[in-house]
N, C-alpha and C positions, 0 to 999 in steps of 0.2 A: 745535511749531505756531506758525505765523507770524500776526501781526496786521497789519491794514492801516489806515493813517491817511491821510486825504485832506486836501489843501490846503483850508483853510476861509476863506482871506482873508489880508489883510496890511495893516499900517499902513506904507506905503512912505515912505522918506526921513523917518522919524520924527525923526531927529537928523542934523546935518550931518557928524558923525564917528562912529567906532565906538560901538556901544551895549555897555556893559560889564556892566550888571546889570538884571534884571527883578524886580519884586515883584508879587504877585497878591493881590487881595481877591476877595470874592464877585461884585463887579460891575465891577471895574476892573483895569487893569494899569499899573504905574508903570515907567518906563524911565529909566535914567541913562546918561550918556555923557561923553565928553571935553569936551562943551559945557557951558555954565553952567546950562542949564535942565533940570528934570525934566519929562518929559511924562507925562500921564495919559490913557489911552484907555479908552473903555467897552467891556466885553466882553459886554454884554447885547444889543448891536445888531450884526447880522452885518457891517456896514460898518466896525466898530471905530472910530467917530469919535473925534476928539480932544476930550476932555472938559475938560481944563485944562492950561495950561502954567504951571509954577511957575517964574517968571522969576528969573534970577540966584540960583538956589539955592546954587550953588558957583561962585566966580569962575573957577577954572581947571579946572572939570569935576569929575565925580563917578564913583567907581569901585565903590561899593557902595550899594544901597538895599534895605531889608528892611521887612516889615510884620508886625504881630502877627496872631494867629489870628482876631481880630474885624474886622480891617480898619479899626480906629479910630485906629491910630498907625503912623507910619512913621519910620524913621531913615535918614539918608543920610550918607555920608562922602566928603569931597572930596579932591582931590589936594593941596590946600593944608593938609590935616590937620584941617580943621574938621568937627565933627559937628553936623548939623542934625536937629532933631526936629520932626515934623509931626503935626497932628491932623486927622482927617477928620470933618466935620460936614455931614450932608445931601449927601454926595458931593463936597464941596469941601475941598481941603487947605489948611491955613493953618499958619504957624509956631507951634510949641508951646514955651512956656518951661519945660517940665517938667525939662529938663536944665540949668537955669541954674547949678546947683551943681557940674556936672561939671568936674573939673580933670585935668590930665595927659592930655588926650585927643589932643593933637597928634601923638603917635606911634602912634595906633591905625590899623590897616589894615582888617581885616575886623570886622564886627559881626553880632550876632544879637539878636533880641527874644524874650522869653518869650511864650507864647500869649496871656496876658492883657495884654501890653504894659507890665507893671510893671517888669520887669528888662531892662536893656540890658547886653549882654556885648560886650567888645571885646578883640581880641588885638593886641598892639603889635609894633613892629619889633624890640624886644629880647626878644620871647617872653613877656612878661607877659600874663596874662588877667585883665581887671578886670571887676567887676560893679557896676553902678550901679542904685540904686532911683529910678526916674523919678517915683514917687509921693511921694518925699521930696526933690524938687528936684535929683535926680541925685546924692544922697549915695553915695559909694563904700562898698560893704559887703563886698567880697571882692577879693583880689589873689592869683592863683595864679602860682607861678613854674615855668618850664620850664628847659630847658638853655640858653636865651638865643638860639635861632635865630629869625630873622624869622618872625612869625606870618602866614601867607598866607591862611588860611581858618578858619572857625569855624561851629559849629552848637550848638544847644541842643535837648535832647529835648523833645517836646511836653508831657510831665508836669513839666518843669523840674528833674528830678533829676540830669541829666547834661549836661556841657559837653564838646565835643570840639574840638580845635584841630589844624590841620595846619601844617607848618613847612617853611622853605626847605631844611633839611638832610634832609628826608624823614621826620622824626619825626611821629608822631600821638599825642596825649595825650587821655585821658579823665579828667575830674574829677567827683567827686560833690559836688553843691551841699549835700547833707545833712551830710556829714562834713567838707567842705572839703579832702579829700585826693584824691590821684591813685591810683585803684585800678589803672590800667593805663597803661603806656607801650608803645605798640603798635609792633611791627616789621613789616617786609614791603615798605616803599617806600624805596628807596635814593636817590631823586631828589626834587626839590621836590614837595610836595603842594599841589595847587591848589584842591581842593574836598573837603569832608567833609559828610556828611548822615546824620542819624539816620532810621531807619525810623519810621513813625507810632507804633508801640507802643514804640519805643526799644530793641528787642531786638537790632537790627543797626545797625552803623555802616558806611557805604560811604565809601571814601577813594580818591582818584585824583589823577593829576597827570602829571608828565613821564615816568613809567615806562610810560605808555600802557595800563596795566592798572587795572581797578577791583578793589579788595580789599574783601571783606566781613568784618567782625569781629563776633564774638558779644560783646555788651557785658557779659554776666554773667561771662564767663570771660576775655575778652581774646584769645581764640583766633581765628586766621584761618580762616574757614570756606569761602571761595570766592575764586577769581580769575576775573574776567570780561575776556576778551581779544577785541579786534576793531578798536579804533581804531588808526590808523597814526601818530598824533601826540599831543601833549599833550592830556589831558582837563581841561577848564576848568570844567565845571559838572555837578552831579548833582542830581536831584530825585526824590523818591519819590511814587508815586501815593497817593491817599488811603487805599486799602486795604492798601498795602504789598506788593501783588502784583507791581508793576512798578517798575523804576528807569529813569530817563531820563538820558542823558548827552550832552553837547555837547563838541566837540573843535576843536582847531586845524586838524584835517584837513577841516573844513567839514561833517562828518557829525554827524547826530543819531541816536542809537540808543535803542531801547526793549528792556530786558532783563527776562526772566521770572525772578523770584526762585525760583520753584518748580523750574524746570528748569535754572537757571543758564546760560541761553542768550539770544542776541540774537534777538528775534522781529520786529523792524522796524528798517529803516535808511532815513533820509532824507538825501539829498545834493544838494539843489537849488541849493546854493551851494558854491563852492570856497573861500569866504572863511571866516575864523575864526568859530566859534560861541562867543561868550563866555558866554551865559547861556541856560538852559532852565528852564521852569517848567510844571508841570501846571496846568490850568484847572479850575474847578469843573465838576462833571458836569452835563450837560444830559440829563435822563432817565437812560438807562443808558449813554449815550455819553460816553467820556472824551476829553479833548483836551489839547493842550499848546501852548505858545508858545516861540519861539526868537528870538534876536537876536544880533547881533555886528557883524562888520566890514562887512557890506553895508548897515548903517545903517537897516534896516527890521525890523519885528517880523512874523514869520510865524506864522500860526495853523493848527493841524491838529486834525481831529476823527476819532475812530475810525469806520471804515466799519462800519455795522451792517446785517445782513441783513434781508430782508423788508420 
């Protein structure tokens, strides 16, 4: 069964160069690019107006921005290796000194935030996964070791129990924050992994990258339970819908796909751009209608809403 998503608007030319990362709160979307500023657009207005420009956030651009589940804290990582932490008060973002004690962050590439915004997780270029407590001025509380391959992507389960990392050599690791151990080193991707994402309940982990295939792993057993094929180039971004029923993917081939987890099939494809899609994110529901946002090499943010009958 296919689903239909209609173009719902766009924030055109939001950045002067490629947009590499999107982060979503209940009312806003943050975007980061190779330019120095982070842009904040409102998602409560159908015109998606610019709500704030965080000037000079990163001197030589930013490749990752993430938010916590409450939309009260954001973390961005720049191409210069610096980590910036932001706090949102009354819809406005300002620099937060919660991470003043963070050390050894210059090698960090990808980051994730716990749902409550307390824990910051980062994976480094030498494959280390570090956890900092932002409520304790950024004190490092954990350091997980992998086989040393460049850590390209990272996610933390919503309940905070699991951390997953993807690496340049194709490795995917899952760590337990409760035991501090690695229950699974996952196989199945022989090329660089570009994106990993836990389902909302944490029962599945999706991983994808240069192999052009999305692999679903069962997090309780480490077993590979599905392969989703359809993209013709690197897969760069994955995002789960709030119910866990659908998975969103963006690719170097310029296409965005929606996958049904129940049927393990693609139920919608959007290809309005031939340029790289670096980041995809689901938006908060409006009534019963789901929507998502995409961004990439076309320098704009495109918004889609599910077509609903009647």
